[in-house]
C-alpha positions in Angstrom: -34.4 12.1 -20.2 -31.0 13.9 -20.0 -31.9 15.1 -16.5 -32.8 11.5 -15.5 -29.5 10.3 -16.8 -27.6 13.0 -14.9 -29.4 12.0 -11.7 -28.7 8.3 -12.3 -25.0 8.9 -12.9 -24.6 11.2 -10.0 -26.7 9.2 -7.5 -23.6 7.6 -5.8 -22.2 11.1 -5.1 -25.5 12.3 -3.8 -25.9 9.4 -1.5 -22.4 9.9 -0.1 -23.3 13.6 0.6 -26.5 12.4 2.4 -24.7 9.8 4.5 -21.9 12.2 5.5 -24.5 14.9 6.3 -26.5 12.6 8.5 -23.4 11.4 10.4 -22.1 14.9 11.0 -25.5 16.3 11.9 -26.2 13.5 14.3 -22.8 13.9 16.0 -23.1 17.6 16.3 -26.7 17.6 17.6 -26.0 14.7 20.0 -23.0 16.7 21.5 -24.9 19.9 21.9 -28.4 18.6 23.1 -29.0 18.9 26.8 -31.4 16.4 28.5 -32.6 14.6 25.4 -29.4 13.2 23.6 -31.2 10.5 21.7 -33.8 12.9 20.3 -30.9 15.2 19.5 -29.2 12.4 17.6 -32.3 11.8 15.5 -32.9 15.5 15.0 -29.4 16.1 13.8 -29.5 13.1 11.4 -32.7 14.5 9.9 -31.2 17.9 9.4 -28.0 16.3 8.0 -29.9 14.4 5.4 -31.6 17.6 4.3 -28.3 19.4 4.1 -26.6 16.6 2.3 -29.3 16.3 -0.3 -29.7 20.0 -0.8 -26.0 20.8 -1.0 -25.3 18.0 -3.4 -28.2 19.0 -5.6 -27.1 22.6 -5.7 -23.5 21.7 -6.2 -23.9 19.1 -8.9 -27.0 20.2 -10.8 -27.3 24.0 -10.3 -24.1 25.8 -9.4 -21.8 23.6 -11.4 -24.2 22.7 -14.2 -22.9 23.3 -17.8 -24.1 26.7 -18.8 -24.8 27.8 -15.3 -24.4 31.7 -15.0 -22.3 31.1 -11.8 -19.8 29.2 -13.8 -18.9 32.3 -15.7 -18.6 34.7 -12.7 -15.3 35.7 -11.0 -14.0 33.4 -8.2 -14.9 35.6 -5.3 -18.4 36.2 -6.6 -18.8 32.4 -6.9 -17.6 31.8 -3.4 -19.9 34.5 -2.0 -23.0 33.2 -3.7 -22.2 29.6 -2.7 -21.6 30.6 0.9 -24.9 32.5 1.2 -26.9 29.6 -0.4 -25.3 26.9 1.7 -25.7 29.0 4.9 -29.4 29.4 4.2 -29.7 25.6 3.5 -28.0 24.8 6.9 -30.2 27.2 8.9 -33.4 26.0 7.2 -32.4 22.3 7.7 -31.8 22.9 11.4 -35.2 24.6 11.7 -36.9 21.7 9.9 -35.1 19.2 12.1 -36.4 20.9 15.2 -39.9 21.0 13.9 -39.9 17.3 12.9 -38.1 16.0 16.0 -38.8 18.6 18.8 -37.1 18.5 22.2 -40.3 18.3 24.2 -43.3 17.1 22.2 -45.8 18.3 21.4 -44.2 21.8 21.4 -43.0 23.1 18.1 -40.4 25.7 18.9 -37.6 26.6 16.5 -34.5 27.9 18.4 -31.2 28.4 16.6 -28.4 29.1 19.0 -25.2 31.0 18.6 -23.3 27.7 18.5 -25.6 26.6 15.7 -24.9 29.7 13.6 -21.1 29.3 14.3 -21.3 25.7 13.2 -23.2 26.7 10.0 -20.6 29.3 9.2 -17.7 26.8 9.7 -19.4 24.1 7.7 -20.3 26.5 4.9 -16.7 27.6 4.6 -15.4 24.1 4.5 -17.9 23.0 1.8 -17.4 26.1 -0.3 -13.6 25.7 0.0 -13.7 22.1 -1.1 -16.0 22.7 -4.0 -14.0 25.6 -5.4 -10.5 24.1 -4.8 -11.8 20.9 -6.4 -12.8 23.0 -9.4 -9.4 24.7 -9.6 -7.3 21.6 -9.3 -9.7 19.1 -11.0 -11.6 16.3 -9.4 -10.0 14.4 -6.5 -6.6 16.1 -6.9 -6.9 17.9 -3.6 -7.7 14.6 -1.9 -4.7 13.0 -3.6 -2.4 15.8 -2.3 -3.9 15.6 1.3 -3.6 11.8 1.5 -0.2 11.7 -0.2 -1.5 9.1 -2.6 0.9 10.1 -5.3 3.8 11.5 -3.2 5.8 8.6 -4.5 5.2 7.8 -8.2 3.1 4.8 -8.9 2.1 2.9 -12.1 -1.7 2.8 -12.8 -3.8 1.5 -15.7 -5.6 4.4 -17.2 -7.9 5.2 -20.2 -7.2 8.5 -22.0 -9.5 10.6 -24.1 -7.9 13.5 -25.9 -10.0 15.9 -27.9 -9.0 18.9 -29.9 -10.8 21.5 -32.0 -10.8 21.2 -35.8 -9.5 24.2 -37.8 -8.6 26.0 -34.7 -5.9 28.1 -36.4 -8.3 29.5 -39.0 -10.9 30.2 -36.2 -8.2 32.1 -34.1 -7.2 34.2 -37.1 -10.8 35.1 -37.9 -12.0 35.8 -34.4 -9.0 37.4 -32.9 -7.2 36.3 -29.7 -9.6 37.5 -27.1 -12.8 36.2 -28.8 -11.0 32.9 -29.6 -10.2 32.5 -26.0 -13.9 33.0 -25.2 -14.7 30.3 -27.7 -12.2 27.9 -26.3 -13.5 28.5 -22.7 -17.0 27.8 -23.8 -15.9 24.7 -25.8 -13.9 23.2 -22.9 -16.8 23.8 -20.5 -19.3 22.1 -22.8 -16.9 19.1 -23.5 -16.0 18.7 -19.9 -19.6 18.3 -18.5 -20.5 15.0 -20.2 -17.0 13.6 -19.5 -17.1 14.3 -15.7 -20.7 13.1 -15.6 -19.5 9.7 -16.8 -16.7 9.3 -14.3 -13.9 11.0 -16.2 -11.4 13.3 -14.7 -10.3 16.4 -16.6 -6.5 16.1 -16.4 -5.5 19.2 -18.4 -6.4 21.8 -21.0 -3.5 22.5 -23.5 -4.4 25.2 -26.0 -7.4 23.9 -27.9 -6.9 20.4 -26.6 -8.6 18.6 -23.7 -7.1 15.6 -21.9 -9.4 13.4 -19.8 -8.6 10.2 -18.0 -10.4 7.3 -16.2 -9.1 4.5 -14.0 -9.2 1.5 -16.3 -12.1 -0.4 -14.6 -14.3 2.7 -14.2 -13.8 3.8 -17.8 -14.5 0.3 -19.2 -17.7 -0.1 -17.2 -20.7 0.4 -19.5 -18.2 1.8 -22.0 -18.2 5.0 -20.1 -15.2 6.5 -21.9 -16.8 5.9 -25.3 -20.2 7.2 -24.2 -18.5 10.3 -22.8 -16.8 11.1 -26.0 -20.0 10.9 -28.1 -22.0 12.7 -25.5 -19.5 15.6 -25.5 -19.8 15.8 -29.3 -23.6 15.7 -29.1 -23.5 18.6 -26.6 -21.7 20.8 -29.2 -24.3 19.9 -31.8 -27.2 20.7 -29.3 -25.7 24.1 -28.7 -24.8 24.8 -32.3 -27.2 27.7 -32.6 -25.7 29.4 -29.5 -22.2 29.1 -30.9 -23.3 30.5 -34.3 -24.8 33.5 -32.6 -21.8 34.2 -30.4 -18.9 33.2 -32.7 -20.4 32.7 -36.2 -19.4 29.1 -36.2 -20.1 25.7 -34.5 -16.8 24.1 -33.3 -16.1 20.5 -34.2 -13.6 18.2 -32.5 -11.6 15.1 -33.2 -10.8 12.6 -30.5 -8.4 9.7 -29.7 -9.1 7.0 -27.1 -6.4 4.6 -25.8 -5.5 2.7 -22.6 -2.5 1.4 -20.8 0.0 1.9 -18.0 1.2 5.4 -16.9 3.3 6.7 -14.1 1.3 9.0 -11.8 3.0 11.2 -9.2 3.4 14.7 -7.7 5.6 17.0 -9.6 7.1 20.5 -8.9 7.4 22.6 -5.7 6.5 26.2 -6.5 3.5 24.9 -8.6 2.6 21.3 -7.7 0.5 19.1 -9.9 -0.3 15.4 -10.3 1.6 14.5 -13.5 0.8 11.5 -15.7 3.7 10.3 -17.8 4.2 7.4 -20.2 3.9 6.0 -23.7 0.2 5.4 -23.3 -0.5 9.2 -23.1 1.8 9.8 -26.1 0.0 7.2 -28.1 -3.4 8.7 -27.3 -2.1 12.1 -28.6 -0.9 10.4 -31.8 -4.4 9.0 -32.3 -5.7 12.6 -32.6 -3.0 13.2 -35.2 -4.2 10.1 -37.0 -7.7 11.5 -37.1 -6.4 14.6 -38.8 -4.3 12.6 -41.3 -7.1 10.1 -42.2 -10.1 12.5 -42.1 -11.7 10.7 -39.2 -13.4 12.3 -36.2 -12.8 9.6 -33.5 -10.2 6.9 -33.5 -9.7 4.3 -30.7 -7.0 1.8 -30.2 -7.8 -1.9 -30.6 -6.2 -2.4 -27.2 -9.0 -0.4 -25.7 -11.9 -1.7 -27.8 -10.9 -5.3 -27.2 -11.7 -4.7 -23.5 -15.2 -3.3 -23.8 -18.5 -3.7 -25.5 -19.5 -0.7 -27.6 -22.7 1.1 -26.7 -25.7 0.5 -29.0 -25.7 2.7 -32.0 -21.9 3.0 -32.1 -19.9 1.1 -34.7 -16.2 0.5 -35.1 -14.4 0.3 -38.5 -11.0 -1.2 -38.5 -8.2 0.9 -40.0 -5.7 -2.0 -39.7 -2.3 -1.8 -38.1 -1.0 1.7 -38.4 2.5 3.1 -37.9 2.0 6.2 -35.8 4.5 9.0 -35.9 7.4 8.4 -33.5 6.4 4.7 -33.0 8.4 1.8 -34.1 5.6 -0.8 -34.0 2.3 -0.6 -35.7 -0.8 -0.4 -33.5 -4.3 -1.6 -34.3 -6.8 1.3 -34.8 -10.5 1.6 -35.3 -12.6 4.6 -36.4 -15.7 5.1 -34.3 -19.0 6.5 -35.6 -22.7 6.6 -34.8 -24.7 4.2 -37.0 -27.5 5.6 -39.1 -31.0 4.8 -37.7 -31.7 2.4 -40.6 -28.5 0.4 -39.8 -29.4 0.3 -36.1 -32.8 -1.2 -36.9 -31.3 -3.8 -39.3 -28.7 -4.8 -36.7 -31.3 -5.2 -34.0 
């Protein structure tokens, strides 16, 4: 069921890989085929579809999957493994394309030229580079830098989800600095997967805190931001036994959800980043503080909840207008929690 949901949520990205692969493959094969350009066009498209499907599957569900061994290897090892796998995919796809759409039927001869190998090396480098840089900078940041989207600051409507670890100070003292870092790395990896799967972008890790964001429309659709929050918590529960074995504890988190306008723009020169600034982000951080003060696990602003329909099984309990630290005006807040099974049946 989880696998089915992952495929459904990632299907648009898989299809985009397939379409791009078909277009690039068709163009390359058409340009390099002598005597039978139309057959070359079709053969390249077939190979491109195979490449797009295989590369997207490997990238999204195997190599970048939560808990993947490759996710815990050094950068250069990851690049090397990716490059070898993608190169094999390219060469195999070219061979299959030649068998399915041969140059002179009914002959079935596989012939991979030096140009084909050179093209495969180049394409493998580009794909590996894009995947790895995307992982270093976070999703779509490289594209934003390349297109200059945020070269001049602009105001956007965003949803923010901020999560931090409960009792992190006590855990750090008990585990020691190195092991606590290992715990945080595992925690942030597990929390990030469900968020990215539901269209969220990991903006930043700050100590034991994770900051994720969605464009307003994307985060509201099907209550993706709320689903991501609960899915991330569920993942920690599902891997509780692994945490207990490794660290002697299962981490728990608190979370704040809020939406509103922020300024988005490039910042810095020696180290550039896409910065998000504004009262909306500050308010989201205050919601995490409110969780701590009120003993709640998840608090969302009324501004956000008024714009979406909560998923089945999730209930909101009003906390009333609350004066948050550093804010002059009170803001409507609600605590979110999963309904007990009996309550869900009664409501249905």
